[in-house]
VOBA-1610 file (N, C-alpha, C; in pm, whole numbers, padded with zeros to 5 digits, always signed):
BEGIN
Pro+01988+06122+12965Pro+02033+06256+13004Pro+01967+06364+12918Gln+01946+06479+12976Gln+01882+06588+12904Gln+01979+06648+12801Val+01928+06669+12682Val+02009+06728+12576Val+01982+06877+12570Val+02086+06956+12579Val+02071+07102+12578Val+02141+07155+12454Glu+02072+07239+12379Glu+02132+07299+12262Glu+02251+07386+12302Leu+02360+07375+12226Leu+02481+07450+12258Leu+02454+07600+12257Glu+02368+07645+12164Glu+02338+07787+12155Glu+02271+07836+12283Ala+02185+07752+12340Ala+02114+07792+12461Ala+02209+07806+12580Ile+02313+07724+12582Ile+02409+07733+12691Ile+02478+07868+12693Phe+02519+07915+12573Phe+02588+08043+12566Phe+02495+08161+12594Glu+02364+08143+12571Glu+02270+08252+12595Glu+02219+08255+12737Arg+02245+08148+12814Arg+02192+08137+12950Arg+02255+08244+13040Ser+02176+08294+13130Ser+02225+08389+13230Ser+02165+08352+13365Gly+02227+08397+13471Gly+02177+08365+13604Gly+02289+08371+13705Pro+02260+08337+13829Pro+02361+08348+13936Pro+02479+08252+13916Asp+02458+08144+13842Asp+02567+08048+13821Asp+02652+08081+13700Cys+02616+08184+13627Cys+02688+08220+13505Cys+02745+08361+13520Arg+02867+08378+13474Arg+02926+08511+13477Arg+03014+08527+13354Glu+03024+08648+13310Glu+03104+08677+13192Glu+03251+08679+13230Ile+03331+08613+13151Ile+03475+08608+13176Ile+03543+08715+13092Glu+03621+08794+13160Glu+03690+08903+13091Glu+03801+08848+13001Ala+03799+08888+12878Ala+03901+08845+12783Ala+04030+08924+12807Lys+04140+08851+12817Lys+04269+08914+12840Lys+04367+08868+12733Pro+04446+08960+12679Pro+04544+08921+12577Pro+04661+08844+12639Leu+04727+08763+12560Leu+04845+08692+12607Leu+04959+08792+12630Pro+05048+08765+12724Pro+05162+08856+12745Pro+05245+08868+12619Ser+05299+08985+12598Ser+05384+09007+12480Ser+05520+08942+12502Leu+05588+08910+12392Leu+05720+08850+12399Leu+05820+08949+12458Lys+05911+08897+12540Lys+06016+08980+12598Lys+06151+08920+12562Arg+06242+09005+12522Arg+06376+08958+12487Arg+06455+08919+12611Trp+06434+08990+12720Trp+06510+08963+12842Trp+06417+08948+12961Trp+06452+08859+13049Trp+06389+08850+13180Trp+06492+08899+13281Arg+06454+08998+13360Arg+06550+09054+13455Arg+06509+09019+13598Met+06609+08978+13675Met+06586+08945+13816Met+06625+09063+13902Pro+06561+09079+14018Pro+06598+09189+14109Pro+06745+09179+14149Gln+06804+09292+14178Gln+06946+09297+14213Gln+06977+09214+14338Asp+06882+09209+14431Asp+06907+09138+14556Asp+06860+08992+14552Ala+06824+08942+14433Ala+06777+08804+14423Ala+06891+08706+14451Thr+06863+08605+14531Thr+06962+08502+14562Thr+06902+08365+14537Leu+06987+08269+14503Leu+06944+08132+14479Leu+07008+08042+14584Ser+06928+07980+14663Ser+06980+07893+14768Ser+07030+07763+14707Pro+07133+07700+14768Pro+07185+07572+14716Pro+07076+07465+14718Arg+07081+07376+14621Arg+06987+07264+14617Arg+07041+07149+14702Asp+06951+07065+14750Asp+06992+06954+14835Asp+07082+06856+14759Lys+07051+06832+14633Lys+07131+06740+14552Lys+07116+06775+14405Glu+07216+06739+14327Glu+07215+06763+14184Glu+07217+06629+14110Ser+07187+06635+13980Ser+07191+06518+13893Ser+07266+06555+13766Phe+07287+06456+13678Phe+07352+06489+13551Phe+07270+06592+13475Ser+07137+06573+13471Ser+07052+06665+13395Ser+07062+06807+13449Ser+07061+06822+13580Ser+07068+06957+13637Ser+07206+07018+13617Leu+07312+06937+13631Leu+07448+06989+13612Leu+07473+07027+13466Glu+07418+06948+13372Glu+07434+06981+13230Glu+07369+07116+13200Ala+07250+07139+13255Ala+07185+07268+13235Ala+07264+07380+13304Phe+07315+07354+13423Phe+07390+07455+13498Phe+07516+07498+13422Leu+07585+07401+13360Leu+07712+07430+13293Leu+07692+07494+13156Phe+07593+07445+13080Phe+07582+07486+12941Phe+07466+07582+12914Asn+07362+07581+12998Asn+07249+07673+12982Asn+07202+07718+13121Pro+07280+07805+13186Pro+07247+07844+13324Pro+07106+07901+13339Tyr+07057+07973+13238Tyr+06923+08031+13250Tyr+06818+07920+13257Gln+06840+07809+13183Gln+06747+07697+13191Gln+06750+07635+13331Trp+06868+07628+13389Trp+06881+07573+13524Trp+06801+07657+13623Val+06810+07790+13609Val+06736+07878+13699Val+06585+07861+13679Leu+06541+07860+13552Leu+06397+07853+13525Leu+06338+07718+13564Arg+06413+07612+13543Arg+06358+07479+13572Arg+06369+07441+13718Tyr+06486+07461+13777Tyr+06509+07407+13911Tyr+06479+07506+14023His+06468+07633+13991His+06433+07731+14094His+06296+07794+14067Ala+06270+07831+13941Ala+06138+07885+13909Ala+06035+07773+13890Lys+06082+07647+13878Lys+05994+07529+13866Lys+05910+07533+13738Leu+05965+07587+13629Leu+05896+07586+13501Leu+05936+07460+13424Glu+05838+07386+13374Glu+05866+07263+13302Glu+05787+07259+13174Pro+05841+07197+13070Pro+05765+07182+12945Pro+05651+07084+12965Gly+05551+07090+12876Gly+05439+06997+12884Gly+05486+06854+12866Arg+05417+06761+12931Arg+05456+06621+12927Arg+05378+06540+12822Ser+05288+06604+12748Ser+05210+06529+12651Ser+05296+06488+12533Ile+05267+06372+12477Ile+05338+06320+12361Ile+05248+06333+12239Val+05293+06403+12139Val+05213+06416+12018Val+05246+06302+11924Ala+05162+06286+11821Ala+05175+06170+11734Ala+05310+06163+11664Gly+05377+06278+11645Gly+05502+06275+11572Gly+05625+06245+11656Asp+05609+06232+11788Asp+05723+06211+11878Asp+05765+06065+11883Ser+05801+06007+11768Ser+05827+05863+11763Ser+05949+05825+11845Phe+06059+05902+11834Phe+06180+05866+11908Phe+06155+05868+12058Leu+06087+05972+12107Leu+06058+05981+12249Leu+05966+05867+12292Leu+05864+05841+12212Leu+05769+05734+12245Leu+05838+05599+12246Phe+05916+05568+12142Phe+05984+05439+12135Phe+06086+05424+12249Gly+06155+05532+12280Gly+06252+05526+12389Gly+06186+05496+12522Asn+06074+05565+12549Asn+06003+05541+12675Asn+05950+05399+12683Leu+05895+05350+12572Leu+05837+05215+12572Leu+05946+05109+12588Ser+06059+05126+12519Ser+06165+05026+12528Ser+06224+05023+12669His+06242+05140+12730His+06290+05145+12869His+06193+05071+12961Ser+06066+05098+12943Ser+05965+05037+13029Ser+05962+04885+13014Leu+05973+04837+12890Leu+05967+04693+12867Leu+06089+04623+12925Val+06207+04679+12904Val+06329+04620+12959Val+06325+04619+13111Glu+06276+04729+13170Glu+06266+04735+13315Glu+06171+04627+13367Arg+06058+04611+13301Arg+05962+04508+13345Arg+06023+04369+13336Tyr+06097+04344+13230Tyr+06155+04211+13212Tyr+06257+04180+13320Phe+06348+04271+13345Phe+06456+04241+13440Phe+06413+04253+13585Arg+06290+04296+13610Arg+06238+04289+13746Arg+06177+04151+13775Leu+06169+04065+13675Leu+06125+03928+13698Leu+06238+03850+13763Pro+06213+03778+13873Pro+06320+03702+13938Pro+06384+03599+13846Glu+06306+03543+13753Glu+06358+03437+13666Glu+06405+03488+13531Ala+06420+03621+13515Ala+06449+03678+13383Ala+06572+03617+13317Leu+06681+03599+13389Leu+06805+03549+13331Leu+06802+03397+13310Arg+06695+03331+13354Arg+06685+03187+13334Arg+06587+03150+13223Phe+06525+03250+13160Phe+06431+03222+13051Phe+06504+03162+12931Asp+06448+03058+12873Asp+06499+03012+12744Asp+06427+03091+12635Asp+06464+03067+12509Asp+06409+03147+12400Asp+06256+03135+12392Glu+06205+03014+12413Glu+06060+02995+12403Glu+05987+03071+12513Ala+06038+03064+12635Ala+05975+03135+12746Ala+05983+03287+12726Leu+06098+03333+12673Leu+06114+03476+12648Leu+06014+03524+12543Arg+05999+03448+12434Arg+05906+03488+12329Arg+05762+03492+12382Ala+05727+03395+12466Ala+05591+03393+12521Ala+05567+03514+12612Trp+05666+03544+12697Trp+05652+03661+12785Trp+05647+03789+12704Phe+05735+03799+12605Phe+05744+03921+12525Phe+05614+03949+12451Ala+05554+03847+12391Ala+05432+03868+12313Ala+05322+03932+12396Ala+05300+03877+12516Ala+05195+03931+12602Ala+05233+04067+12660Ala+05358+04080+12706Ala+05402+04204+12769Ala+05405+04320+12669Phe+05449+04292+12546Phe+05457+04397+12445Phe+05318+04450+12412Asp+05223+04359+12389Asp+05087+04403+12356Asp+05026+04483+12469Arg+05047+04438+12592Arg+04992+04509+12708Arg+05056+04647+12723Leu+05186+04654+12699Leu+05257+04781+12710Leu+05206+04882+12607Val+05190+04837+12482Val+05143+04927+12378Val+05002+04977+12408Glu+04917+04889+12458Glu+04780+04929+12490Glu+04774+05030+12603Thr+04862+05017+12701Thr+04856+05103+12819Thr+04943+05228+12810Glu+05055+05220+12735Glu+05147+05334+12732Glu+05181+05384+12592Gly+05141+05308+12491Gly+05176+05348+12355Gly+05061+05337+12259Ala+04942+05378+12305Ala+04822+05363+12222Ala+04830+05440+12090Leu+04918+05540+12084Leu+04935+05614+11958Leu+04974+05520+11844Leu+05046+05412+11877Leu+05091+05319+11773Leu+04977+05232+11721Leu+04863+05237+11785Leu+04746+05161+11740Leu+04657+05244+11648Met+04696+05368+11623Met+04618+05454+11536Met+04629+05408+11391Pro+04529+05438+11308Pro+04536+05402+11165Pro+04661+05458+11100Gly+04726+05377+11018Gly+04843+05422+10944Gly+04975+05399+11014Arg+04975+05340+11136Arg+05100+05322+11210Arg+05131+05174+11235Lys+05061+05084+11163Lys+05082+04941+11184Lys+05225+04900+11150Thr+05277+04949+11038Thr+05414+04915+10998Thr+05515+04965+11101Glu+05493+05086+11150Glu+05580+05145+11251Glu+05580+05059+11378Leu+05461+05010+11416Leu+05448+04926+11534Leu+05522+04794+11515Gln+05508+04732+11399Gln+05573+04603+11373Gln+05725+04619+11370Asn+05773+04728+11313Asn+05918+04751+11310Asn+05972+04770+11451Phe+05896+04841+11535Phe+05938+04861+11673Phe+05944+04728+11747Arg+05844+04643+11726Arg+05842+04512+11791Arg+05966+04431+11752Ala+06005+04438+11624Ala+06117+04359+11574Ala+06251+04408+11626Glu+06261+04537+11660Glu+06390+04593+11695Glu+06424+04582+11844Leu+06329+04551+11928Leu+06360+04533+12070Leu+06438+04404+12088Leu+06551+04413+12162Leu+06643+04300+12174Leu+06655+04254+12318Arg+06722+04141+12336Arg+06742+04082+12467Arg+06888+04099+12512Ala+06906+04132+12640Ala+07041+04138+12696Ala+07073+04002+12759Ala+07198+03958+12750Ala+07233+03826+12802Ala+07380+03825+12843Gly+07426+03711+12901Gly+07566+03692+12934Gly+07608+03750+13067Val+07515+03782+13154Val+07550+03835+13286Val+07473+03757+13391Val+07513+03770+13518Val+07447+03695+13625Val+07347+03780+13701Lys+07353+03913+13684Lys+07259+03999+13755Lys+07236+04126+13674Val+07110+04163+13659Val+07074+04286+13588Val+06979+04365+13676Glu+07013+04490+13703Glu+06929+04578+13785Glu+06885+04697+13700Pro+06754+04708+13673Pro+06705+04821+13593Pro+06674+04943+13679Glu+06692+05062+13620Glu+06658+05188+13686Glu+06714+05194+13828Val+06846+05174+13839Val+06912+05174+13968Val+06940+05318+14012Glu+06895+05352+14131Glu+06923+05486+14184Glu+07064+05489+14240Leu+07145+05583+14192Leu+07283+05598+14237Leu+07294+05728+14317Ala+07378+05726+14418Ala+07395+05846+14501Ala+07539+05856+14547Gly+07587+05979+14557Gly+07723+06003+14603Gly+07744+06151+14626Val+07871+06192+14625Val+07903+06332+14648Val+08000+06381+14542Phe+08000+06512+14520Phe+08100+06579+14435Phe+08131+06712+14499Val+08217+06790+14436Val+08263+06913+14501Val+08149+07009+14531Gly+08037+06996+14457Gly+07925+07087+14479Gly+07823+07038+14578Gly+07841+06916+14631Gly+07744+06863+14728Gly+07703+06722+14693His+07577+06692+14710His+07524+06558+14685His+07487+06544+14537Leu+07511+06424+14484Leu+07484+06395+14344Leu+07403+06267+14335Thr+07302+06266+14247Thr+07218+06149+14232Thr+07187+06124+14086Gly+07140+06005+14055Gly+07105+05972+13917Gly+07048+05831+13911Phe+06992+05796+13795Phe+06935+05664+13774Phe+07001+05599+13653Ala+07064+05485+13672Ala+07125+05410+13563Ala+07019+05321+13498Asp+07012+05324+13365Asp+06913+05240+13297Asp+06931+05093+13334Leu+07054+05045+13323Leu+07085+04907+13360Leu+07221+04902+13429Leu+07227+04834+13542Leu+07353+04804+13609Leu+07367+04652+13607Val+07465+04603+13533Val+07480+04458+13516Val+07606+04411+13588Thr+07600+04288+13637Thr+07712+04228+13709Thr+07747+04094+13646Arg+07876+04074+13619Arg+07921+03947+13562Arg+07955+03850+13673Ala+07983+03726+13632Ala+08014+03622+13730Ala+08139+03655+13811Asp+08234+03729+13751Asp+08356+03763+13823Asp+08341+03886+13912Gly+08218+03940+13921Gly+08192+04054+14007Gly+08208+04189+13940Arg+08259+04191+13818Arg+08277+04319+13749Arg+08142+04375+13706Arg+08126+04505+13722Arg+07999+04571+13691Arg+08012+04658+13566Ala+07897+04683+13505Ala+07893+04772+13388Ala+07762+04850+13391Ile+07771+04973+13347Ile+07651+05057+13330Ile+07616+05058+13182Ile+07489+05031+13153Ile+07439+05036+13016Ile+07335+05146+13007Asp+07364+05246+12929Asp+07270+05357+12908Asp+07196+05332+12778Met+07066+05315+12784Met+06986+05281+12666Met+06944+05406+12590Lys+06969+05406+12460Lys+06929+05516+12373Lys+06857+05458+12252Trp+06740+05515+12219Trp+06667+05464+12104Trp+06730+05511+11974Ala+06791+05627+11974Ala+06854+05681+11853Ala+06987+05744+11892Gly+07065+05785+11793Gly+07193+05849+11819Gly+07311+05760+11787Gly+07300+05681+11678Gly+07405+05588+11640Gly+07538+05654+11607Lys+07538+05781+11574Lys+07662+05855+11548Lys+07701+05942+11668Lys+07599+06000+11733Lys+07623+06095+11841Lys+07694+06031+11960Tyr+07643+05917+12007Tyr+07696+05861+12131Tyr+07830+05789+12114Pro+07852+05715+12006Pro+07989+05665+11984Pro+08091+05778+11972Asp+08049+05890+11913Asp+08139+06005+11903Asp+08172+06061+12042Lys+08072+06061+12132Lys+08098+06106+12268Lys+08204+06018+12335Leu+08193+05886+12316Leu+08291+05796+12375Leu+08429+05818+12315Ala+08435+05833+12182Ala+08564+05849+12114Ala+08634+05978+12157Lys+08556+06084+12185Lys+08614+06213+12220Lys+08613+06239+12371Asn+08584+06135+12448Asn+08586+06146+12594Asn+08492+06254+12644Arg+08371+06258+12589Arg+08272+06359+12626Arg+08146+06294+12685His+08156+06170+12728His+08039+06099+12782His+08023+06134+12931Leu+07985+06257+12956Leu+07979+06309+13093Leu+07880+06232+13180Gln+07763+06202+13125Gln+07662+06133+13205Gln+07711+05996+13251Leu+07767+05919+13159Leu+07820+05788+13196Leu+07934+05800+13297Thr+08018+05902+13280Thr+08130+05921+13372Thr+08080+05951+13513Leu+07980+06038+13523Leu+07924+06069+13655Leu+07864+05943+13719Tyr+07790+05867+13641Tyr+07730+05745+13695Tyr+07838+05644+13734Gly+07944+05637+13654Gly+08055+05548+13687Gly+08119+05586+13820Glu+08136+05715+13845Glu+08194+05761+13972Glu+08102+05728+14089Leu+07972+05740+14069Leu+07878+05706+14176Leu+07884+05557+14208Val+07898+05474+14104Val+07913+05329+14127Val+08044+05302+14199Arg+08152+05371+14161Arg+08282+05353+14227Arg+08272+05388+14374Gln+08204+05500+14405Gln+08189+05539+14545Gln+08108+05436+14624Gln+08012+05374+14558Gln+07923+05282+14628Gln+07983+05141+14642Tyr+08052+05095+14536Tyr+08100+04956+14535Tyr+08252+04944+14544Gly+08324+05055+14529Gly+08469+05051+14545Gly+08548+05019+14421Ala+08482+05002+14306Ala+08553+04971+14182Ala+08483+05042+14067Trp+08565+05088+13971Trp+08511+05159+13856Trp+08444+05060+13760Pro+08322+05087+13714Pro+08252+04995+13623Pro+08288+05022+13477Asp+08257+04927+13391Asp+08262+04952+13248Asp+08144+05040+13210Leu+08162+05120+13106Leu+08058+05214+13065Leu+08021+05189+12919Ser+07891+05190+12888Ser+07852+05162+12751Ser+07715+05221+12720Tyr+07692+05239+12591Tyr+07560+05275+12540Tyr+07502+05155+12466Phe+07372+05134+12479Phe+07301+05037+12397Phe+07204+05116+12311Ile+07230+05121+12180Ile+07154+05211+12091Ile+07069+05124+11997
//
């Protein structure tokens, strides 16, 4: 390939080159004001995330769900909790989508885990392969655990139902079923060993409660609710 000096590129002129007008960034504004006649049409369905924003940060609900503004999705090197949470969710989901997952013995599980973990890190967690993060990677590998003692495990189950505001939807990390038919929702959290038990103790586990009601509407019985941290 032809090598072109960087200086020559900036000095080049012609029909394919044009000067771009420099514009300053917008100044900060304390308030965003909507027109007096602005209206927000009802959404087709809500979720726990949207209802939480609607109840506690209405302006975020407007900006995200009506103005369609979203934060960037890139993960920087310091986002360990977010990265570990995403990776652990993905690995558990992959495992329980195997038809034979609940029949694996320890040896088969270790063999599957070794290959699946390495493949997952290479494809979705390459940040952990950077220099200086080997210990962090090994600790993460050691902390991922196995769920057992149930006859059926469904990962990332889409739940749907209704509430006073209309249609409600959500995704349960794990919906497990015991031999006696009793179900439980397991919400996986990478961190929050004090936060989430406190939510349960003070009856503030709104997300689990909403998912429990959706399971009740779908199956006719209230499930057990839990966090796996």
